[in-house]
Every structure is written in structure tokens, then in C-alpha cells.
N, C-alpha and C positions, 0 to 999 in steps of 0.2 A: 300496086299496093301501098297503099302511106304508111312510113314507119309508124304512124299512132294506130294501125292495125282497121282504119278504115275506108271507104272507097269513097273517091272523091271522082264525081262529075261536073268538068267543066266546060262552061258554055257562056256565050254574051250574057245569060240570064244568070240572077243572081243562084250561088252556088247552094247547089242543099246537100248536107251531107247527113247519112243517116248512115248510124253507129252498127258494126255484124251483131252483136247482143248487146241485148238492152241492160242497164244495172238495175239492182237488185233492188235501189227503191227508186227507181224509174220505170214503171210498168211499158210494157210496149204499147204505142198507138197514143198514149198521151201525149198531148202537147211539149210537154217539157224532155220527152224523149227522143226527138228530134233537134237538131240545131239550126234553123234558120237564119238568113242571112247573113250567112260567113261566108268569105271570101279567104282566095288560096293565101292573100301577104297574111290573114288573120292566124291562119294556123304555120308557119312561119315562127322558128326561136326568136324571140326577142333577147337585143345584146342583151349583157350583163357586165355592172361596172362596181370596181372596188370601192368600199364605203369607208373614207379616212384610211386608206392604206400604209400610211407614215406609221401611223400608233398600230394599227394589226401587225408589220413589220417590226416594230420596235417590241413589241409581246412576246413575237415567236424570237427573235436574239436574246431576248432576257431569258425566256425559259430554256431553251436550249443551250444556253450559257451555266444557268446554275447545273444542268443534268451534268455536263462537264466538270463544273468544280467540285460537285459531290465524286465522281467517278475519280479523278485526280487525287482527291483527299484521299478517300478510300486505298488506291494505291499505296499512296506517301504512308499510311497508319500501318500497313501490313510488311512495308517494307522496312521500315524504320526499327534498331533494335530497341527490345523495352527497356522503360526507365529505370534509374536504379530507387528502391525504396529508401523515402526521407529518411533518416538517422530519427530515432525514439528520443523524444525531450529527457533533457537531462533529470534526475531525482534532484527535489528539494533534499531528502535525506541521502546526501553523499558517503556520509561516516556510518550508514548504518551498515550492521553484519550481519548477514545470511546467518541462519542456521548450521546449515552445513559446514559452513567455514568453521564456526566456533566447534562446530561437534570433530572435524577433522583435528583444530588442534588440541584439543583434549585429549581424543588419542594416542595421537604423535607422542606429547609428554608424557601419558601413563605408561606407553610400552618403552619412550627410550628410560623413566627410570626404573621399571620393574622384568624389562625384556633381560635375561641371562643365558647363560650356557651355547650351545653348538646353533643352537635355530636363533640367537639374536640377531644374528645378519637379516635372514632370512624375514624375521618380523616385521625389521625396521624398517627395509628395501620397500615395503608396500605401504609405507608410508612417508618418508622419506625421496627425495629428488637425488640427493646426492648421499653419499655413503656416510653413516655418522659410526665411528669406531671410538670405543672405549678406551682408558688411558691404562687401565687395568683389569685385569680379573676380578670381580667382586661378585658379593650377594647379591639380589634386588632388593631395592628399597622396601619398606612398607609404607605403604601411601594407603592414605583415605580421602579424602574428598578431592574432584578435580574438577574445578571449575572456571571459567572464562570471565575474567570479572573489566577486560577493556578491549576494544580494537578499533580500527579504523581503516577504512580504503584506499593506498597510497595511489594506486593504478586500476586502470582496467586489471582484471584476473590476479592482484594481488595487495593479499591485507597483513597488517601487522596485528598479530592477537596478544594478548595478556590474560596467561592461563594461572591460576593459583591452586597451589597442591599442599595438601597438609601430610608433611612426611615424618613418620616415627622412627628416633633410632634410642639407640643404647651407645651412650658416650664411652668409648673405651678409658682403660685406665692409663694412666703417665706410662705405667711401666709397659704396657703393652703398646701406648702408641709408639713406644722409645723403640722398643724393637725386645726389651728385657723380659722378664721371669713376671708375673702378674703374682704368683704367691698366693698369700689368705687375704689380697685386698678385698673389699666389697663389690659386689657389683653394683653398677650405678642405675638409678632406674630411668626407663625410657622416656626420651624428650619429644615434646609434638611441637614442629614451628609449621609456619607457612614459606612455603617458596613462590616464588614470582619468576614466572619461566614465559619468555617472549619467542614467539616463534614467527617466522613467514612464510605464509599460506600462497601457495601460486595455484593457476587453473581453472576449471570452470566449473559453475555449481552444478550444471546439470552434465559435461563431461567427466569429471572429475577434479580432484583436490588432493594435493599432497603438502608437505611442510618442506621446504626449501632445502634448509642444510641445519646444521648442528643446533640445538635452543642455546638462548641464552637467557642465564639465571642474574636476575636483580636484585639488589640486596634490599630494598623496597615495594611499599603497593605503588601501583597509580595514583598521582594527585586525584582526590576528590572533587567533584564540582563545587567549588567557591561563590560561586555567581548564583545561584539559587536560594532566595529568602521566602518563608511563608508571611501571605499576606494578614498583616495585623489589622486588627479592628478593635471596636470598642466594648467594653467590658458589656453582660447582661448579669442585671441582678435577681438576684432570689427572691424567689416570691413575684416575679413578671410572668406572664402566660409562656414566651417561648421557653424560659428556664423549665417550669412547673411541668410542661409538659417532655420535653425532652428529658427530663433526671427522670421522671414515670416509664417512660418508655423505656431507657438503657435499663432500668432497675426489672424492668420486665422481662426484659431481653437476657441479659445476663445474669441477673440472681434467680429467675423466677419469681417474683414480687409481684402478681398481678398478670395478666392477659394483654399482650403489646397490643393488641387489635384495640383497646378502647383509647389507644394517641394516635392511630393511622389513620390517613386520609380514605377514603371508601377506592376501591379500584386498584389500591398498593398492596402487596403482597411480600412477606418476608420469610425465609425457612426459621423458623423456632427449635433451637436444639431441643431433644424428647428429655434431655437432666440440665441442669444450669449448670452454666459454665464454671460461675466464680459461685462465692458464700457471702462476699461481701462486697461493695461500692462506696465510693469515695469522692463525690464530685466536687472538685479544686478549683476548678476554673471553665466559665464560658465567655467565648470571646464571638462577637458575629463578624465573619470576615469581610465584609466590606457595607458601608451605609452608603448605599447606593439605591435605597427605595427597591431593588429588584424582589420579585415573588417567585419560588420562594427564596427566605431568607437562610441563609449559609450559616451555621454555627460551628466553632470550633469547641471540642468538650476536652479539657483533661480532668483526667481523673485515676483513682487507685485502687485496684481491685484485689479481693483476696482472695486465694488459692483455696482448694480442699488440704492443700498440706501444708497451711497455714504461712505461708509467704506472700508478700506483697509487692504487686506489680504496678509500674508506671504507664498507663493506657493513653490512647486518644482516640476519640471519633471526631468525624465532621457529619454533620445530621444538618438537614434539610428542612423547614419547615415552613407552612404558612398558616393567615388566618382566616377561616372561612365561616362567615357568619358568627362573629366575636368568639371564636373558639380555633385555637392553636392545633394546628394537626402536623402530624411527620408526615412526609411526601416521600423521601428518598434517604438511604444510607449510604452516600457516595464510596466511602473508602479512605479519602483522602485529600488535605486542606489544598485551597487555593494555593497559588506561588506565583513570586515575582521574579521574572530570570532577565537578567541583566548581561549580555553578552560582551567579550573583552571585544578589544581591535583589529579586524583581520590581517591575517596573517600575512606578509607579502609573497613569499615564496614557497612551495613543498618540497622540501629536500627529498632525495633520492636514495640519502644511504642508509645503512642498515639504523634500526633505532638507539639511541643514546639516553641515559639517568641524568636527568638535570640534578640541582644542588636539593631542588626541592623535591626531589620523587618524581615527577613528572617523566613519561617517555613517551616517544615518536611524535610524529607529528600532528599538528592540529588545526581544524577550521573552527571559523568563527564568522560570524557576521556582524556587522555594523553594531555598532553600542544602540542599546535602546531597550527600554523598559517594557512586559508586557505582563499582564496578570491572565493564566489561563486556569484552566480546573482541572486538577489532578485526576487522572486517568484509570489508574491502578497498574499495578506493577507492569511494565514492555518487557516480553518474552524474548529471547534471543532470536536474530533474525527479523522481528517486525520493524 
């Protein structure tokens, strides 16, 4: 039997090969169902040759090389220790004082001035790292507002904070202060003064904070910023479109003289008090904060208001207006003026020593940027920690 499952009859005559079974598409008895004129040599497998063996070999080598490289890279990635996370970029606001830091300073200062009795040390122990001892047994001080007024980051986990405290005391008479008998001397009136107390706050905002050691009372307040100036512009004359619109708007808003909405641009709204805040308003001056041709126009208004009690107070507003179809309209009441800020020269070094008081009243380290002027709009008061 031939490997091809066909019977072979070999003779000197041409070989006739008949398949055992006819294919489905070759019905038996049809001429195409029989192979005529086929010799045994025709039934032998023909030789096979590689077509371009060099190219095929190179392709196989490249494929297996890529597989091996991928496996090796995976093993290296598994064995290698995870890389450390890149450090977070430094914040531009290096002197920003987080709210928890300010709160810790205020609580510690208040406790230091008011805690007394047997539990004084227990109260202070939860707020100070080092023990804080009093010089003598004394009654607690009567304090009022406790407010953080200055602060800066000295280093990671270390801040200097200045807290203003209103302290009220009754001065002792000369006889009592010297240890003598006060007698019939009249009692002195209480006196309220502001103490400026500096503390060093250490720790972590999330894990916990405390004041490092005994607070320092400085004689003067921290120096105020002297390099900020309000943008000066050109005056706006009475009777002009912006002037009349702004005056009418402020009179309606503050005194109740008309409806503010008649002066406002469509789509903008503002809360109007149920009752007028003042009984009188006098516009003293209006100036455009910048002659840049920008829209809207930003106007500074200096005015005086009369209260229901008959007193007069100076007030100032910043109002933004623009012209639409020949009519001036109020588009915003931002709350403050545009400012110019010129920084001082950068400090050469930052000391790690405790804060000291200079002759001008400034305390603690300062940071600054290269000198240069910038004009930015006022964004409202900044809360502690922002």
C-alpha cells in the first residue's frame, strides 16, 4: 500500500492509479476521477529548498533576542528596590504661616499669661516642650484679644510667631509696690496695654505642634511693611460718566437713595442691606488707578459717611466700571485698591539664633526677593495659614 493510500500497479506500460475512494467533487467514473499517465517518479516527494535562508535566519534571531531581552528586563525590574519618591517642589511662599501654627502660638501665650494655681504646670506642659517656671506665685493676668500679627518659617518644622495680647492691669500704688501700707490712697484705674509676645513653635502640622520654651516679650510691635504703595492715578472730574455712575451706586447701596441695580451691569449682583448703613455720604475724590485703557476701569473712591449716631468716618472704595452702548455701568466692587510692591535686596544668610529686636522694632529673620516693581490687584484680606 502506498503511503498516499492508493494502489499502484507498476508495469512496463504507463501506470494507471485509481484512488480507493473518489473525492466528493470527483464522482466515480468521471474522467477526472482517475489519474492517467502518472509514473512512479511523479509520485515521489520533490526536493525542498530554503528561499533566502540568510534573511529568515536573521529574522528568527532578532525575534528570539527580543523575547530574551524582555524577560531579562522584567527580572531586573522585580529584583530592583523601589526608587524613592522625588522631593516635592519648594513652595514660593516660604514664609507662609499655617493656621495650626498660629493657633498653637496663641493658645500657648494665653495659657502662659493666665494659668495659675496647682495645675499651672500641667496646663503648660501640654503646650510647651520645655518646662516653663514662673518667677513668683501671682494671680493670672486679665487678657483680652490674642492675635497672631507676624510669623515666618525658620526651617522645616520650626516657626517664629509674634502674638499681640491686650493685657489689663490695675497699677499698684507706690506704697504697695514698696511693701508699705496703702492707707487711704485712691485706687488707680485699670490700664490696658498691648504685649507683643514671641514664641518658637516646633513640630509637624499633622502630627502635633508645641512652643519650644519660655516666650519672649518684646517692647514694640513688628515693623509694618514699608514697601507697599497704592497705585496713584489721574483724577476723575465730577459730572463725567464714571463719576456720576459710581456716586449714584454708592448712595443707593450705603444710604438707600434709590436702587443700586439701575447702575449695575446685567448679570452682576450684590447683597443690599435691609436697612441703610449710613445716613449721609460725601464723595471727596475719585481717581482712576491706572491709565492703561483696560476695560473695566478701576476707580478709587475716597469719601466720608455719617453714621446714625451722628459721627463721621472716612471710608474708601474700589469700584470697577465699564462703558456699554454709551452708558457707564458698575461691574464689580473688589474691596481694595491696586498696589505697587518693591521688594528689598535679598538677605545674604538666615540666622538660626533666637529672634532679636532691632532699633526699628523689626524682629526675626526676613526673606525677600530681588528688587523690582509689580502692580497687582488687591484680593481681600488673607486669613492665617493661606
